[in-house]
Structure formats: structure tokens, C-alpha cells
C-alpha positions, 0 to 999 in steps of 0.5 A, a space after each residue: 547501512 540500514 535499509 530505507 523504509 517502505 511506507 504503506 497507505 490504507 487502500 493497498 493494505 486493505 486490498 492485500 488483506 482482502 485477497 489474503 496476500 499481506 505476506 507479499 509485503 514481507 516477501 518483497 520488502 521485509 518490513 513496511 511501516 504504517 503511520 497511526 492514522 493508517 492503522 486507525 483507518 484500517 481498523 475502522 471496519 471489521 476491527 477484530 479480523 483486521 487486528 488479527 491480520 496485523 497481529 499475524 503480520 509482524 513485518 507491518 509496523 505501526 509508527 508514530 510521526 515525530 512531527 505530526 504538524 508535518 501532515 498539514 503540508 498536504 492539503 487536500 489529502 486525507 489524514 492517512 495519505 498525509 501521514 504516509 507522506 509525512 512519515 516517508 519524508 521524516 524517515 527518508 523512505 525508499 518507497 511509498 505504496 499509495 493507490 489514490 491518484 492525488 496522494 501519488 501525485 504529491 509523492 512524486 512531487 516530493 521525489 518519492 518512489 511510488 507504487 500501488 496495489 497493482 504494482 505490488 502484484 506485478 512485482 510479486 508475479 515477476 518474482 514468482 511469488 504469485 502465479 497469476 494476477 487476474 484472480 486477485 483483481 477479480 476478487 478485489 472488484 468483487 469486494 467492491 474495490 474500484 479498479 480503473 478498467 484501463 489500469 486493469 487492462 494495462 496490468 494484465 497486459 504487463 503480466 501477460 495475462 490478457 485473454 
């Protein structure tokens, strides 16, 4: 029986790339899928460096939607999020990795399992793939990525890294 796929959105992809942890995706899930619009979003800036990162990460596979019209069902979401949910539905994904609140709500309504960047980092720590989360969160904040302070506090408490 073939394992059900994991589908990844742009923000977690960018976040893991920023902190040099794309490898966690391979360690945790073996293979993850990104739809074309997510790839395009990811490559919209720093194209050469980001393309090199994707080239070095063959466990991240770009997939086209069989039915791109399915994205129209997700009004109010950007193209990347809509394509992630459409692909997850098409392929009966086991998990979607989305950080944006609205995309997460849609995924939950569809009955999809959802996690985000911080969930990946928590799981990686739990499995001994990383020693600490706090420096990675600081690096993300330092890069300009917004992280909800309450969520950061909760994640650090779960990781037993509160100071």
C-alpha cells in the first residue's frame, strides 16, 4: 500500500529554507509535494538560491494539479494555499503543512490533518532531529517572518525551552 502524500505550502517552505532545515522534511515525511503555484511563489524572490535549494532537495517534488479548476472552490485564499488544498484533496493527502490561519481553517473543514512550521520543528525536536527550537524561531523572526508571540510561547513551553 502506497503512503498517502504530504502537501506543503510556501510559508513553511520558506521558513525551513531560511533556517537551513529543509532536510527535516525528508527526515519526517520522506517525500513532500508542492503544487506549481507554491513553487512559483517560492522562486519569486532570491530565485537562484531557492532553485538551488530545491534542486538539492529531491524529496520535495513539484506536482501539477489534475484539475486546476478545483482551486476555485477556495475563495479568499491565495493561489498557493488554494493549490495546496486542491492537491491534498486530489491525492488524499495524509497531511497539509500550512501556516496561514485561513488556509488552516479551510483544511480542517475539509477533514485534512494540518501542521505548520512550528509543528514541524516540535516534531523534529521530539524525534531528536534538532536539539533546540528557540534559535530557529529567533532566526525566523530576525529574517522578518512574523511569528505570533503567544504561539511562540506555547511552542517553547511544549519544547520545554521556556527561560
